N, C-alpha and C positions, 0 to 999 in steps of 0.2 A: 296754572300758572305763571306765563312769561318771565324771565329774566326780566328785571330790573335793568333800568340806564343808569348809569349814569352818574348821570344830573338827579337821577329822584333819590340814590344810594346816597348820593353826598348830602344831598337835605335829608337825610334818616341821620347817617351818621353824625351832619351841626346840631343837627336841632331836637335828636333826641338820646341817641347811643351815648355824647358829649355830653350833656345833663345829666344820664346815670351813672357817669365814668367814675365817678365821687361815694367812696360809701357811707361819706357821711349825708352826700344827697338824698340816696338812698334811706336813710336815714329816716333824715327828714321828712319825706316824701312817708314811708309807713306811718310818720306820727302822724300828719297829717288826719293819714285814711282813716287815723282811728278818731279822732276827732279832730277839727280847726281847732286853732288856735294863732294869739298870738308869737312875735319874736323873746320873748319872757318867759311866755310857757313852752317855749322849745327848748330855752336852754337849761332852760330845769331837766328837763321831758331826756335826753338826748344829754350835760352834765358836758354841754362844749360853750367856749366864751361865747357873748353875745357878737362882737365883729365876723366871727366865721357865719352865728348861725345865718344873722344878715349877707353875706356874700357870696350864700350859699342858697338860698332863698333868690337872687337878685340872681342868678340863672336859670335857677328854673322856674323864675318870670319874666325872663326877660323872653325861655325857649317856649313860655305858655302851660307848664306840666304843672303849676299853681294858679291859683290867681289870690288876691290883697283884699278884702273890705273894709274901708273905716268903721267902726264901732265908737266913738265917742274920740276919745286922745289915741286909744289904739287902734291895729290896723291888724285884721283877722284874718287868719290863712288858710285855705284851700285845698286838697285837690285839684285838679281841674279837670283830667280826668283821669276816670274811678277804672279803666281801662286798662292802664299802666300801673296801677298795682295788677292787678290780677298776670298781668305780662309780666312782671318780675317774681309772681308765685311761680309762677310756671320757670321762670330759669334757673330757678335757686332748687326747684324739682326736680330737673332736669342735673341741676348739679350735683345734688346726691346718689340720683343712679350714674351719674360718672366718677364720682369716687366711691361709689360700691365699687361698681367695674370692678377700675384700680385696684383695690385692693383684695378683689379674690386675684385676680391676679398674682399680684404676686405676695401670694400665698401658699 
């Protein structure tokens, strides 16, 4: 695969990397991957204030990583792209491997 252009990398960084650049947004993605939820269910599941959840959801929606669907008076959020969870899982596996290597070097 060719080296990506600066323009493509800037788009990737702005639209994806910055969106998952906050641990709370990653938690929200994982919670929504378990099951679609409304804001109140996310507040409860993540033990986080409602304004914080709403602010992070707005960013994730803006970047196209979650979708929102009205259900009566409630809005249900879903992960828009399941591959995002797969990517996060691979990154977590990489982190575990790197930490294991670093700890064995220190010993």
